[in-house]
PDB file of the backbone (N, CA, C, O) and the ligand in Angstrom, with CONECT records:
HET     ZN  A 101       1
ATOM      1  N   MET A   1      49.353  11.283  54.937  1.00  0.00           N
ATOM      2  CA  MET A   1      48.992  10.399  53.898  1.00  0.00           C
ATOM      3  C   MET A   1      50.267   9.544  53.231  1.00  0.00           C
ATOM      4  O   MET A   1      51.357  10.014  52.907  1.00  0.00           O
ATOM      5  N   ALA A   2      49.941   8.529  53.148  1.00  0.00           N
ATOM      6  CA  ALA A   2      51.195   7.434  52.669  1.00  0.00           C
ATOM      7  C   ALA A   2      51.843   7.865  51.587  1.00  0.00           C
ATOM      8  O   ALA A   2      53.066   7.740  51.650  1.00  0.00           O
ATOM      9  N   PHE A   3      51.326   8.418  50.437  1.00  0.00           N
ATOM     10  CA  PHE A   3      51.889   8.708  49.361  1.00  0.00           C
ATOM     11  C   PHE A   3      52.418  10.120  49.242  1.00  0.00           C
ATOM     12  O   PHE A   3      52.703  10.465  48.095  1.00  0.00           O
ATOM     13  N   GLU A   4      52.608  11.018  50.228  1.00  0.00           N
ATOM     14  CA  GLU A   4      52.996  12.129  50.281  1.00  0.00           C
ATOM     15  C   GLU A   4      54.316  12.155  49.855  1.00  0.00           C
ATOM     16  O   GLU A   4      54.514  12.910  48.903  1.00  0.00           O
ATOM     17  N   TRP A   5      55.432  11.452  50.351  1.00  0.00           N
ATOM     18  CA  TRP A   5      56.736  11.180  50.183  1.00  0.00           C
ATOM     19  C   TRP A   5      56.772  11.422  48.632  1.00  0.00           C
ATOM     20  O   TRP A   5      57.445  12.318  48.122  1.00  0.00           O
ATOM     21  N   LEU A   6      56.044  10.605  47.979  1.00  0.00           N
ATOM     22  CA  LEU A   6      56.206  10.341  46.673  1.00  0.00           C
ATOM     23  C   LEU A   6      56.060  11.673  45.664  1.00  0.00           C
ATOM     24  O   LEU A   6      56.763  12.061  44.731  1.00  0.00           O
ATOM     25  N   ASP A   7      54.740  12.239  46.314  1.00  0.00           N
ATOM     26  CA  ASP A   7      54.214  13.484  45.513  1.00  0.00           C
ATOM     27  C   ASP A   7      55.573  14.705  45.832  1.00  0.00           C
ATOM     28  O   ASP A   7      55.840  15.586  45.015  1.00  0.00           O
ATOM     29  N   THR A   8      56.111  14.583  46.792  1.00  0.00           N
ATOM     30  CA  THR A   8      57.271  15.573  47.115  1.00  0.00           C
ATOM     31  C   THR A   8      58.571  15.204  46.132  1.00  0.00           C
ATOM     32  O   THR A   8      59.265  16.051  45.570  1.00  0.00           O
ATOM     33  N   PHE A   9      58.740  13.861  46.052  1.00  0.00           N
ATOM     34  CA  PHE A   9      59.818  13.297  45.133  1.00  0.00           C
ATOM     35  C   PHE A   9      59.714  13.711  43.633  1.00  0.00           C
ATOM     36  O   PHE A   9      60.680  13.928  42.901  1.00  0.00           O
ATOM     37  N   TYR A  10      58.160  13.803  43.221  1.00  0.00           N
ATOM     38  CA  TYR A  10      58.114  14.071  41.803  1.00  0.00           C
ATOM     39  C   TYR A  10      58.119  15.477  41.765  1.00  0.00           C
ATOM     40  O   TYR A  10      58.459  15.938  40.675  1.00  0.00           O
ATOM     41  N   ARG A  11      57.845  16.272  42.622  1.00  0.00           N
ATOM     42  CA  ARG A  11      57.640  17.789  42.581  1.00  0.00           C
ATOM     43  C   ARG A  11      59.321  18.234  42.530  1.00  0.00           C
ATOM     44  O   ARG A  11      59.697  19.200  41.866  1.00  0.00           O
ATOM     45  N   LYS A  12      60.048  17.569  43.153  1.00  0.00           N
ATOM     46  CA  LYS A  12      61.397  18.004  43.262  1.00  0.00           C
ATOM     47  C   LYS A  12      62.042  17.730  41.792  1.00  0.00           C
ATOM     48  O   LYS A  12      62.877  18.523  41.357  1.00  0.00           O
ATOM     49  N   LEU A  13      61.670  16.672  41.089  1.00  0.00           N
ATOM     50  CA  LEU A  13      62.140  16.432  39.672  1.00  0.00           C
ATOM     51  C   LEU A  13      61.622  17.299  38.608  1.00  0.00           C
ATOM     52  O   LEU A  13      61.928  17.160  37.423  1.00  0.00           O
ATOM     53  N   GLU A  14      60.842  18.183  39.056  1.00  0.00           N
ATOM     54  CA  GLU A  14      60.329  18.926  37.996  1.00  0.00           C
ATOM     55  C   GLU A  14      60.856  20.407  38.013  1.00  0.00           C
ATOM     56  O   GLU A  14      60.770  21.144  38.995  1.00  0.00           O
ATOM     57  N   LYS A  15      61.397  20.743  36.839  1.00  0.00           N
ATOM     58  CA  LYS A  15      62.184  21.788  36.871  1.00  0.00           C
ATOM     59  C   LYS A  15      61.363  23.001  36.871  1.00  0.00           C
ATOM     60  O   LYS A  15      60.251  22.986  36.344  1.00  0.00           O
ATOM     61  N   PRO A  16      61.931  24.257  37.537  1.00  0.00           N
ATOM     62  CA  PRO A  16      61.252  25.209  37.491  1.00  0.00           C
ATOM     63  C   PRO A  16      61.005  25.933  35.854  1.00  0.00           C
ATOM     64  O   PRO A  16      61.771  25.815  34.897  1.00  0.00           O
ATOM     65  N   GLU A  17      59.899  26.577  35.891  1.00  0.00           N
ATOM     66  CA  GLU A  17      59.668  27.093  34.395  1.00  0.00           C
ATOM     67  C   GLU A  17      60.980  27.918  34.141  1.00  0.00           C
ATOM     68  O   GLU A  17      61.320  27.578  33.008  1.00  0.00           O
ATOM     69  N   ASP A  18      61.733  28.672  34.536  1.00  0.00           N
ATOM     70  CA  ASP A  18      62.655  29.348  34.273  1.00  0.00           C
ATOM     71  C   ASP A  18      64.127  28.704  34.475  1.00  0.00           C
ATOM     72  O   ASP A  18      65.155  29.380  34.467  1.00  0.00           O
ATOM     73  N   TYR A  19      64.096  27.744  34.599  1.00  0.00           N
ATOM     74  CA  TYR A  19      65.409  26.694  34.999  1.00  0.00           C
ATOM     75  C   TYR A  19      66.477  27.195  33.979  1.00  0.00           C
ATOM     76  O   TYR A  19      67.519  27.619  34.478  1.00  0.00           O
ATOM     77  N   ALA A  20      66.367  27.206  32.621  1.00  0.00           N
ATOM     78  CA  ALA A  20      67.496  27.376  31.922  1.00  0.00           C
ATOM     79  C   ALA A  20      68.037  28.967  31.995  1.00  0.00           C
ATOM     80  O   ALA A  20      69.216  29.322  32.031  1.00  0.00           O
ATOM     81  N   GLU A  21      66.960  29.740  32.004  1.00  0.00           N
ATOM     82  CA  GLU A  21      67.294  31.162  32.208  1.00  0.00           C
ATOM     83  C   GLU A  21      68.156  31.326  33.461  1.00  0.00           C
ATOM     84  O   GLU A  21      69.299  31.783  33.436  1.00  0.00           O
ATOM     85  N   ARG A  22      67.576  30.954  34.449  1.00  0.00           N
ATOM     86  CA  ARG A  22      68.211  31.120  35.797  1.00  0.00           C
ATOM     87  C   ARG A  22      69.567  30.585  36.165  1.00  0.00           C
ATOM     88  O   ARG A  22      70.426  31.099  36.882  1.00  0.00           O
ATOM     89  N   THR A  23      69.575  29.344  35.465  1.00  0.00           N
ATOM     90  CA  THR A  23      70.794  28.536  36.030  1.00  0.00           C
ATOM     91  C   THR A  23      72.030  29.008  34.977  1.00  0.00           C
ATOM     92  O   THR A  23      73.203  29.037  35.347  1.00  0.00           O
ATOM     93  N   LEU A  24      71.640  29.340  33.735  1.00  0.00           N
ATOM     94  CA  LEU A  24      72.612  30.096  32.846  1.00  0.00           C
ATOM     95  C   LEU A  24      73.156  31.385  33.272  1.00  0.00           C
ATOM     96  O   LEU A  24      74.328  31.751  33.193  1.00  0.00           O
ATOM     97  N   ALA A  25      72.142  32.028  33.738  1.00  0.00           N
ATOM     98  CA  ALA A  25      72.501  33.543  34.322  1.00  0.00           C
ATOM     99  C   ALA A  25      73.594  33.375  35.464  1.00  0.00           C
ATOM    100  O   ALA A  25      74.595  34.081  35.584  1.00  0.00           O
ATOM    101  N   ALA A  26      73.259  32.417  36.201  1.00  0.00           N
ATOM    102  CA  ALA A  26      73.991  32.255  37.504  1.00  0.00           C
ATOM    103  C   ALA A  26      75.705  31.828  36.745  1.00  0.00           C
ATOM    104  O   ALA A  26      76.734  32.429  37.054  1.00  0.00           O
ATOM    105  N   TYR A  27      75.649  30.884  35.916  1.00  0.00           N
ATOM    106  CA  TYR A  27      77.124  30.653  35.426  1.00  0.00           C
ATOM    107  C   TYR A  27      77.691  31.768  34.629  1.00  0.00           C
ATOM    108  O   TYR A  27      78.904  31.951  34.522  1.00  0.00           O
ATOM    109  N   ARG A  28      76.717  32.566  34.030  1.00  0.00           N
ATOM    110  CA  ARG A  28      77.314  33.658  33.130  1.00  0.00           C
ATOM    111  C   ARG A  28      78.013  34.600  34.368  1.00  0.00           C
ATOM    112  O   ARG A  28      79.184  34.973  34.299  1.00  0.00           O
ATOM    113  N   LEU A  29      77.289  34.863  35.287  1.00  0.00           N
ATOM    114  CA  LEU A  29      77.799  35.902  36.381  1.00  0.00           C
ATOM    115  C   LEU A  29      79.169  35.199  36.870  1.00  0.00           C
ATOM    116  O   LEU A  29      80.195  35.860  37.029  1.00  0.00           O
ATOM    117  N   GLY A  30      79.109  33.903  37.079  1.00  0.00           N
ATOM    118  CA  GLY A  30      80.355  33.299  37.776  1.00  0.00           C
ATOM    119  C   GLY A  30      81.511  33.327  36.801  1.00  0.00           C
ATOM    120  O   GLY A  30      82.659  33.185  37.221  1.00  0.00           O
ATOM    121  N   MET A  31      81.248  33.510  35.479  1.00  0.00           N
ATOM    122  CA  MET A  31      82.226  33.725  34.545  1.00  0.00           C
ATOM    123  C   MET A  31      82.807  35.165  34.528  1.00  0.00           C
ATOM    124  O   MET A  31      84.017  35.388  34.538  1.00  0.00           O
ATOM    125  N   GLN A  32      81.931  36.042  34.505  1.00  0.00           N
ATOM    126  CA  GLN A  32      82.309  37.587  34.401  1.00  0.00           C
ATOM    127  C   GLN A  32      82.915  37.967  35.636  1.00  0.00           C
ATOM    128  O   GLN A  32      83.721  38.887  35.495  1.00  0.00           O
ATOM    129  N   SER A  33      82.788  37.573  36.732  1.00  0.00           N
ATOM    130  CA  SER A  33      83.760  38.138  37.896  1.00  0.00           C
ATOM    131  C   SER A  33      84.959  37.372  37.989  1.00  0.00           C
ATOM    132  O   SER A  33      85.451  37.143  39.094  1.00  0.00           O
ATOM    133  N   GLY A  34      85.585  36.866  36.717  1.00  0.00           N
ATOM    134  CA  GLY A  34      86.773  36.385  37.034  1.00  0.00           C
ATOM    135  C   GLY A  34      86.695  35.191  37.754  1.00  0.00           C
ATOM    136  O   GLY A  34      87.741  34.829  38.291  1.00  0.00           O
ATOM    137  N   GLY A  35      85.721  34.507  37.889  1.00  0.00           N
ATOM    138  CA  GLY A  35      85.452  33.296  38.864  1.00  0.00           C
ATOM    139  C   GLY A  35      86.054  31.958  38.186  1.00  0.00           C
ATOM    140  O   GLY A  35      86.654  31.987  37.112  1.00  0.00           O
ATOM    141  N   ALA A  36      85.865  30.981  38.811  1.00  0.00           N
ATOM    142  CA  ALA A  36      86.502  29.671  38.433  1.00  0.00           C
ATOM    143  C   ALA A  36      85.611  28.810  37.226  1.00  0.00           C
ATOM    144  O   ALA A  36      85.959  27.760  36.686  1.00  0.00           O
ATOM    145  N   ILE A  37      84.383  29.577  36.988  1.00  0.00           N
ATOM    146  CA  ILE A  37      83.507  29.057  35.985  1.00  0.00           C
ATOM    147  C   ILE A  37      83.928  29.512  34.697  1.00  0.00           C
ATOM    148  O   ILE A  37      84.043  30.711  34.443  1.00  0.00           O
ATOM    149  N   VAL A  38      84.243  28.283  33.590  1.00  0.00           N
ATOM    150  CA  VAL A  38      84.588  28.648  32.282  1.00  0.00           C
ATOM    151  C   VAL A  38      83.528  28.445  31.206  1.00  0.00           C
ATOM    152  O   VAL A  38      83.656  28.895  30.067  1.00  0.00           O
ATOM    153  N   GLY A  39      82.432  27.717  31.640  1.00  0.00           N
ATOM    154  CA  GLY A  39      81.529  27.456  30.872  1.00  0.00           C
ATOM    155  C   GLY A  39      80.516  26.456  31.392  1.00  0.00           C
ATOM    156  O   GLY A  39      80.416  26.290  32.608  1.00  0.00           O
ATOM    157  N   VAL A  40      79.680  25.711  30.450  1.00  0.00           N
ATOM    158  CA  VAL A  40      78.407  25.062  30.978  1.00  0.00           C
ATOM    159  C   VAL A  40      78.506  23.811  30.204  1.00  0.00           C
ATOM    160  O   VAL A  40      79.126  23.832  29.140  1.00  0.00           O
ATOM    161  N   ARG A  41      78.003  22.808  30.593  1.00  0.00           N
ATOM    162  CA  ARG A  41      77.973  21.590  30.062  1.00  0.00           C
ATOM    163  C   ARG A  41      76.807  20.881  30.427  1.00  0.00           C
ATOM    164  O   ARG A  41      76.283  20.900  31.540  1.00  0.00           O
ATOM    165  N   ILE A  42      76.384  20.180  29.315  1.00  0.00           N
ATOM    166  CA  ILE A  42      74.996  19.425  29.637  1.00  0.00           C
ATOM    167  C   ILE A  42      75.041  17.866  30.028  1.00  0.00           C
ATOM    168  O   ILE A  42      75.500  17.032  29.248  1.00  0.00           O
ATOM    169  N   VAL A  43      74.572  17.564  31.194  1.00  0.00           N
ATOM    170  CA  VAL A  43      74.632  16.048  31.549  1.00  0.00           C
ATOM    171  C   VAL A  43      73.350  15.532  31.386  1.00  0.00           C
ATOM    172  O   VAL A  43      72.428  16.001  32.053  1.00  0.00           O
ATOM    173  N   ARG A  44      73.147  14.534  30.503  1.00  0.00           N
ATOM    174  CA  ARG A  44      71.828  13.912  30.142  1.00  0.00           C
ATOM    175  C   ARG A  44      71.257  13.185  31.143  1.00  0.00           C
ATOM    176  O   ARG A  44      71.902  12.606  32.017  1.00  0.00           O
ATOM    177  N   ASP A  45      69.787  13.195  31.026  1.00  0.00           N
ATOM    178  CA  ASP A  45      69.198  12.245  31.689  1.00  0.00           C
ATOM    179  C   ASP A  45      69.647  10.818  31.193  1.00  0.00           C
ATOM    180  O   ASP A  45      70.008  10.613  30.034  1.00  0.00           O
ATOM    181  N   LYS A  46      69.599   9.908  32.112  1.00  0.00           N
ATOM    182  CA  LYS A  46      70.076   8.408  31.876  1.00  0.00           C
ATOM    183  C   LYS A  46      69.227   7.801  30.747  1.00  0.00           C
ATOM    184  O   LYS A  46      69.692   7.190  29.785  1.00  0.00           O
ATOM    185  N   ASP A  47      67.913   8.047  30.982  1.00  0.00           N
ATOM    186  CA  ASP A  47      67.148   7.514  29.785  1.00  0.00           C
ATOM    187  C   ASP A  47      66.403   8.628  29.037  1.00  0.00           C
ATOM    188  O   ASP A  47      65.173   8.685  29.012  1.00  0.00           O
ATOM    189  N   CYS A  48      67.220   9.523  28.420  1.00  0.00           N
ATOM    190  CA  CYS A  48      66.760  10.665  27.902  1.00  0.00           C
ATOM    191  C   CYS A  48      66.217  10.484  26.468  1.00  0.00           C
ATOM    192  O   CYS A  48      66.215   9.423  25.844  1.00  0.00           O
ATOM    193  N   CYS A  49      65.754  11.691  26.035  1.00  0.00           N
ATOM    194  CA  CYS A  49      65.081  11.444  24.829  1.00  0.00           C
ATOM    195  C   CYS A  49      65.922  11.634  23.644  1.00  0.00           C
ATOM    196  O   CYS A  49      66.998  12.209  23.809  1.00  0.00           O
ATOM    197  N   GLN A  50      65.519  11.153  22.226  1.00  0.00           N
ATOM    198  CA  GLN A  50      66.297  11.263  21.178  1.00  0.00           C
ATOM    199  C   GLN A  50      67.022  12.367  21.048  1.00  0.00           C
ATOM    200  O   GLN A  50      68.196  12.153  20.748  1.00  0.00           O
ATOM    201  N   GLU A  51      66.677  13.596  21.189  1.00  0.00           N
ATOM    202  CA  GLU A  51      67.165  14.943  21.067  1.00  0.00           C
ATOM    203  C   GLU A  51      68.461  15.130  21.988  1.00  0.00           C
ATOM    204  O   GLU A  51      69.560  15.526  21.597  1.00  0.00           O
ATOM    205  N   ALA A  52      68.138  14.797  23.177  1.00  0.00           N
ATOM    206  CA  ALA A  52      69.342  14.758  24.006  1.00  0.00           C
ATOM    207  C   ALA A  52      70.420  13.929  23.893  1.00  0.00           C
ATOM    208  O   ALA A  52      71.544  14.265  24.268  1.00  0.00           O
ATOM    209  N   ARG A  53      70.125  12.711  23.330  1.00  0.00           N
ATOM    210  CA  ARG A  53      71.242  11.966  22.868  1.00  0.00           C
ATOM    211  C   ARG A  53      72.114  12.423  21.869  1.00  0.00           C
ATOM    212  O   ARG A  53      73.209  11.900  21.660  1.00  0.00           O
ATOM    213  N   GLU A  54      71.613  13.498  21.166  1.00  0.00           N
ATOM    214  CA  GLU A  54      72.711  13.968  20.119  1.00  0.00           C
ATOM    215  C   GLU A  54      73.486  15.106  20.564  1.00  0.00           C
ATOM    216  O   GLU A  54      74.272  15.650  19.788  1.00  0.00           O
ATOM    217  N   ILE A  55      73.313  15.548  21.868  1.00  0.00           N
ATOM    218  CA  ILE A  55      74.076  16.422  22.261  1.00  0.00           C
ATOM    219  C   ILE A  55      75.261  15.657  23.085  1.00  0.00           C
ATOM    220  O   ILE A  55      75.143  14.648  23.780  1.00  0.00           O
ATOM    221  N   SER A  56      76.495  16.457  22.800  1.00  0.00           N
ATOM    222  CA  SER A  56      77.892  15.825  23.312  1.00  0.00           C
ATOM    223  C   SER A  56      77.776  16.491  24.865  1.00  0.00           C
ATOM    224  O   SER A  56      77.448  17.632  25.188  1.00  0.00           O
ATOM    225  N   GLU A  57      78.188  15.291  25.733  1.00  0.00           N
ATOM    226  CA  GLU A  57      78.389  15.717  27.098  1.00  0.00           C
ATOM    227  C   GLU A  57      79.903  16.252  27.287  1.00  0.00           C
ATOM    228  O   GLU A  57      80.308  16.514  28.420  1.00  0.00           O
ATOM    229  N   ASP A  58      80.705  16.404  26.186  1.00  0.00           N
ATOM    230  CA  ASP A  58      81.807  16.751  26.547  1.00  0.00           C
ATOM    231  C   ASP A  58      81.879  18.217  25.989  1.00  0.00           C
ATOM    232  O   ASP A  58      82.863  18.901  26.272  1.00  0.00           O
ATOM    233  N   ARG A  59      81.023  18.647  25.324  1.00  0.00           N
ATOM    234  CA  ARG A  59      81.131  19.941  24.672  1.00  0.00           C
ATOM    235  C   ARG A  59      81.018  20.855  25.715  1.00  0.00           C
ATOM    236  O   ARG A  59      80.250  20.534  26.623  1.00  0.00           O
ATOM    237  N   ILE A  60      81.567  21.856  25.795  1.00  0.00           N
ATOM    238  CA  ILE A  60      81.704  23.227  26.548  1.00  0.00           C
ATOM    239  C   ILE A  60      80.963  24.442  26.064  1.00  0.00           C
ATOM    240  O   ILE A  60      81.528  25.094  25.186  1.00  0.00           O
ATOM    241  N   TYR A  61      79.808  24.847  26.486  1.00  0.00           N
ATOM    242  CA  TYR A  61      79.129  25.915  25.828  1.00  0.00           C
ATOM    243  C   TYR A  61      79.414  27.198  26.562  1.00  0.00           C
ATOM    244  O   TYR A  61      79.781  27.136  27.735  1.00  0.00           O
ATOM    245  N   HIS A  62      79.277  28.306  25.982  1.00  0.00           N
ATOM    246  CA  HIS A  62      79.092  29.569  26.621  1.00  0.00           C
ATOM    247  C   HIS A  62      77.742  29.581  27.088  1.00  0.00           C
ATOM    248  O   HIS A  62      76.911  29.055  26.347  1.00  0.00           O
ATOM    249  N   PRO A  63      77.301  30.147  28.319  1.00  0.00           N
ATOM    250  CA  PRO A  63      75.875  30.065  28.733  1.00  0.00           C
ATOM    251  C   PRO A  63      74.869  30.700  27.569  1.00  0.00           C
ATOM    252  O   PRO A  63      73.776  30.174  27.355  1.00  0.00           O
ATOM    253  N   ASP A  64      75.253  31.692  26.947  1.00  0.00           N
ATOM    254  CA  ASP A  64      74.598  32.443  25.807  1.00  0.00           C
ATOM    255  C   ASP A  64      74.193  31.350  24.635  1.00  0.00           C
ATOM    256  O   ASP A  64      73.160  31.455  23.974  1.00  0.00           O
ATOM    257  N   GLU A  65      75.147  30.293  24.475  1.00  0.00           N
ATOM    258  CA  GLU A  65      75.031  29.575  23.347  1.00  0.00           C
ATOM    259  C   GLU A  65      74.337  28.101  23.956  1.00  0.00           C
ATOM    260  O   GLU A  65      73.967  27.249  23.148  1.00  0.00           O
ATOM    261  N   ALA A  66      74.246  27.959  24.898  1.00  0.00           N
ATOM    262  CA  ALA A  66      73.994  26.361  25.460  1.00  0.00           C
ATOM    263  C   ALA A  66      72.458  26.209  25.100  1.00  0.00           C
ATOM    264  O   ALA A  66      71.607  27.064  25.348  1.00  0.00           O
ATOM    265  N   PRO A  67      72.241  25.041  24.503  1.00  0.00           N
ATOM    266  CA  PRO A  67      70.821  24.748  24.222  1.00  0.00           C
ATOM    267  C   PRO A  67      69.975  24.867  25.524  1.00  0.00           C
ATOM    268  O   PRO A  67      70.421  24.531  26.621  1.00  0.00           O
ATOM    269  N   ARG A  68      68.866  25.312  25.352  1.00  0.00           N
ATOM    270  CA  ARG A  68      67.725  25.467  26.480  1.00  0.00           C
ATOM    271  C   ARG A  68      67.359  24.115  26.778  1.00  0.00           C
ATOM    272  O   ARG A  68      67.184  23.229  25.942  1.00  0.00           O
ATOM    273  N   LEU A  69      67.239  23.998  28.173  1.00  0.00           N
ATOM    274  CA  LEU A  69      66.828  22.723  29.057  1.00  0.00           C
ATOM    275  C   LEU A  69      65.314  22.982  29.662  1.00  0.00           C
ATOM    276  O   LEU A  69      65.150  24.072  30.210  1.00  0.00           O
ATOM    277  N   PRO A  70      64.475  22.301  29.622  1.00  0.00           N
ATOM    278  CA  PRO A  70      64.581  20.946  28.920  1.00  0.00           C
ATOM    279  C   PRO A  70      64.461  21.323  27.320  1.00  0.00           C
ATOM    280  O   PRO A  70      63.991  22.363  26.858  1.00  0.00           O
ATOM    281  N   LEU A  71      65.030  20.166  26.571  1.00  0.00           N
ATOM    282  CA  LEU A  71      64.826  20.561  25.117  1.00  0.00           C
ATOM    283  C   LEU A  71      63.535  20.754  24.616  1.00  0.00           C
ATOM    284  O   LEU A  71      62.613  20.195  25.208  1.00  0.00           O
ATOM    285  N   PRO A  72      63.274  21.513  23.531  1.00  0.00           N
ATOM    286  CA  PRO A  72      61.944  21.564  22.985  1.00  0.00           C
ATOM    287  C   PRO A  72      61.085  20.573  22.726  1.00  0.00           C
ATOM    288  O   PRO A  72      59.869  20.605  22.910  1.00  0.00           O
ATOM    289  N   GLY A  73      61.856  19.505  22.207  1.00  0.00           N
ATOM    290  CA  GLY A  73      61.130  18.351  21.513  1.00  0.00           C
ATOM    291  C   GLY A  73      61.119  17.138  22.727  1.00  0.00           C
ATOM    292  O   GLY A  73      60.701  16.016  22.439  1.00  0.00           O
ATOM    293  N   CYS A  74      61.574  17.428  23.993  1.00  0.00           N
ATOM    294  CA  CYS A  74      61.719  16.502  24.901  1.00  0.00           C
ATOM    295  C   CYS A  74      60.326  16.031  25.396  1.00  0.00           C
ATOM    296  O   CYS A  74      59.503  16.902  25.677  1.00  0.00           O
ATOM    297  N   PRO A  75      60.025  14.831  25.514  1.00  0.00           N
ATOM    298  CA  PRO A  75      58.707  14.320  25.808  1.00  0.00           C
ATOM    299  C   PRO A  75      58.177  14.430  27.422  1.00  0.00           C
ATOM    300  O   PRO A  75      57.034  14.410  27.879  1.00  0.00           O
ATOM    301  N   LYS A  76      59.488  14.553  28.082  1.00  0.00           N
ATOM    302  CA  LYS A  76      59.306  14.535  29.640  1.00  0.00           C
ATOM    303  C   LYS A  76      59.113  16.100  30.001  1.00  0.00           C
ATOM    304  O   LYS A  76      58.757  16.358  31.150  1.00  0.00           O
ATOM    305  N   GLY A  77      59.312  17.087  29.153  1.00  0.00           N
ATOM    306  CA  GLY A  77      59.126  18.280  29.447  1.00  0.00           C
ATOM    307  C   GLY A  77      60.050  18.674  30.442  1.00  0.00           C
ATOM    308  O   GLY A  77      61.253  18.467  30.286  1.00  0.00           O
ATOM    309  N   ARG A  78      59.481  19.357  31.697  1.00  0.00           N
ATOM    310  CA  ARG A  78      59.993  19.795  32.702  1.00  0.00           C
ATOM    311  C   ARG A  78      60.440  18.782  33.428  1.00  0.00           C
ATOM    312  O   ARG A  78      61.342  19.076  34.213  1.00  0.00           O
ATOM    313  N   PHE A  79      60.079  17.652  33.407  1.00  0.00           N
ATOM    314  CA  PHE A  79      60.596  16.474  34.256  1.00  0.00           C
ATOM    315  C   PHE A  79      61.711  15.738  33.603  1.00  0.00           C
ATOM    316  O   PHE A  79      62.216  14.706  34.046  1.00  0.00           O
ATOM    317  N   CYS A  80      62.029  16.317  32.582  1.00  0.00           N
ATOM    318  CA  CYS A  80      63.465  15.875  31.948  1.00  0.00           C
ATOM    319  C   CYS A  80      64.598  16.094  32.860  1.00  0.00           C
ATOM    320  O   CYS A  80      64.713  17.208  33.372  1.00  0.00           O
ATOM    321  N   ARG A  81      65.413  15.206  33.115  1.00  0.00           N
ATOM    322  CA  ARG A  81      66.537  15.129  34.204  1.00  0.00           C
ATOM    323  C   ARG A  81      67.788  15.455  33.379  1.00  0.00           C
ATOM    324  O   ARG A  81      68.840  15.156  33.943  1.00  0.00           O
ATOM    325  N   CYS A  82      67.880  15.929  32.328  1.00  0.00           N
ATOM    326  CA  CYS A  82      68.994  16.691  31.500  1.00  0.00           C
ATOM    327  C   CYS A  82      69.220  17.871  32.420  1.00  0.00           C
ATOM    328  O   CYS A  82      68.323  18.622  32.805  1.00  0.00           O
ATOM    329  N   VAL A  83      70.587  17.973  32.759  1.00  0.00           N
ATOM    330  CA  VAL A  83      70.921  19.127  33.755  1.00  0.00           C
ATOM    331  C   VAL A  83      72.333  20.001  33.232  1.00  0.00           C
ATOM    332  O   VAL A  83      73.297  19.480  32.672  1.00  0.00           O
ATOM    333  N   TYR A  84      72.200  21.304  33.531  1.00  0.00           N
ATOM    334  CA  TYR A  84      73.476  21.994  33.333  1.00  0.00           C
ATOM    335  C   TYR A  84      74.572  21.697  34.146  1.00  0.00           C
ATOM    336  O   TYR A  84      74.061  21.467  35.242  1.00  0.00           O
ATOM    337  N   ARG A  85      75.710  21.576  34.242  1.00  0.00           N
ATOM    338  CA  ARG A  85      76.617  21.701  35.191  1.00  0.00           C
ATOM    339  C   ARG A  85      77.832  22.636  34.660  1.00  0.00           C
ATOM    340  O   ARG A  85      78.170  22.714  33.479  1.00  0.00           O
ATOM    341  N   PRO A  86      78.477  23.386  35.829  1.00  0.00           N
ATOM    342  CA  PRO A  86      79.226  24.271  35.494  1.00  0.00           C
ATOM    343  C   PRO A  86      80.678  23.591  34.987  1.00  0.00           C
ATOM    344  O   PRO A  86      81.056  22.468  35.322  1.00  0.00           O
ATOM    345  N   VAL A  87      81.229  24.284  34.325  1.00  0.00           N
ATOM    346  CA  VAL A  87      82.846  23.619  33.970  1.00  0.00           C
ATOM    347  C   VAL A  87      83.797  24.572  34.768  1.00  0.00           C
ATOM    348  O   VAL A  87      83.730  25.789  34.594  1.00  0.00           O
ATOM    349  N   MET A  88      84.554  24.091  35.516  1.00  0.00           N
ATOM    350  CA  MET A  88      85.359  24.764  36.383  1.00  0.00           C
ATOM    351  C   MET A  88      86.794  24.992  35.647  1.00  0.00           C
ATOM    352  O   MET A  88      87.198  24.125  34.873  1.00  0.00           O
ATOM    353  N   ARG A  89      87.400  25.918  35.843  1.00  0.00           N
ATOM    354  CA  ARG A  89      88.723  26.426  35.231  1.00  0.00           C
ATOM    355  C   ARG A  89      89.705  25.095  35.326  1.00  0.00           C
ATOM    356  O   ARG A  89      90.240  24.611  34.329  1.00  0.00           O
ATOM    357  N   TYR A  90      89.863  24.582  36.639  1.00  0.00           N
ATOM    358  CA  TYR A  90      90.833  23.571  36.540  1.00  0.00           C
ATOM    359  C   TYR A  90      90.502  22.249  35.874  1.00  0.00           C
ATOM    360  O   TYR A  90      91.354  21.387  35.657  1.00  0.00           O
ATOM    361  N   GLU A  91      89.294  22.143  35.579  1.00  0.00           N
ATOM    362  CA  GLU A  91      88.626  20.842  34.680  1.00  0.00           C
ATOM    363  C   GLU A  91      89.259  21.242  33.220  1.00  0.00           C
ATOM    364  O   GLU A  91      89.929  20.501  32.501  1.00  0.00           O
ATOM    365  N   ASP A  92      88.943  22.367  33.007  1.00  0.00           N
ATOM    366  CA  ASP A  92      89.583  22.812  31.472  1.00  0.00           C
ATOM    367  C   ASP A  92      90.966  22.452  31.510  1.00  0.00           C
ATOM    368  O   ASP A  92      91.400  21.748  30.598  1.00  0.00           O
ATOM    369  N   GLN A  93      91.611  22.774  32.295  1.00  0.00           N
ATOM    370  CA  GLN A  93      93.042  22.765  32.108  1.00  0.00           C
ATOM    371  C   GLN A  93      93.610  21.106  32.176  1.00  0.00           C
ATOM    372  O   GLN A  93      94.570  20.605  31.591  1.00  0.00           O
ATOM    373  N   GLU A  94      92.751  20.563  33.002  1.00  0.00           N
ATOM    374  CA  GLU A  94      92.970  19.094  32.870  1.00  0.00           C
ATOM    375  C   GLU A  94      92.820  18.727  31.518  1.00  0.00           C
ATOM    376  O   GLU A  94      93.710  18.082  30.964  1.00  0.00           O
ATOM    377  N   GLY A  95      91.776  19.071  30.914  1.00  0.00           N
ATOM    378  CA  GLY A  95      91.189  18.419  29.617  1.00  0.00           C
ATOM    379  C   GLY A  95      92.488  18.812  28.513  1.00  0.00           C
ATOM    380  O   GLY A  95      92.800  18.030  27.615  1.00  0.00           O
ATOM    381  N   ASP A  96      93.050  19.877  28.681  1.00  0.00           N
ATOM    382  CA  ASP A  96      93.899  20.601  27.841  1.00  0.00           C
ATOM    383  C   ASP A  96      95.509  19.982  27.899  1.00  0.00           C
ATOM    384  O   ASP A  96      96.424  20.092  27.082  1.00  0.00           O
ATOM    385  N   ALA A  97      95.452  19.376  29.052  1.00  0.00           N
ATOM    386  CA  ALA A  97      96.939  18.934  29.332  1.00  0.00           C
ATOM    387  C   ALA A  97      97.090  17.554  28.562  1.00  0.00           C
ATOM    388  O   ALA A  97      98.160  16.946  28.589  1.00  0.00           O
TER     389      ALA A  97
HETATM  390 ZN    ZN A 101      64.928  15.085  27.733  1.00  0.00          ZN2+
END
């Protein structure tokens, strides 16, 4: 099928239902083990919804406090491309310097 690749492409953009829980749990674990992760940041979709625009990309959250993605009011739902990114210890130190 000619458009099969497109179908696959869109499927990959869709977040799994438990995206937030699963991702945040992984980061939480990375923090607990004395690992390099100090928190989580949100990187917004380039053409994100209004709600996402109000989130600061510089803010570092504890996984327990991070807003759940996709944001409840996002019109794109699970196709929203706002994602979590781990904040590593060395990044944090650079920020403080
Ligand atoms: Zn969004």
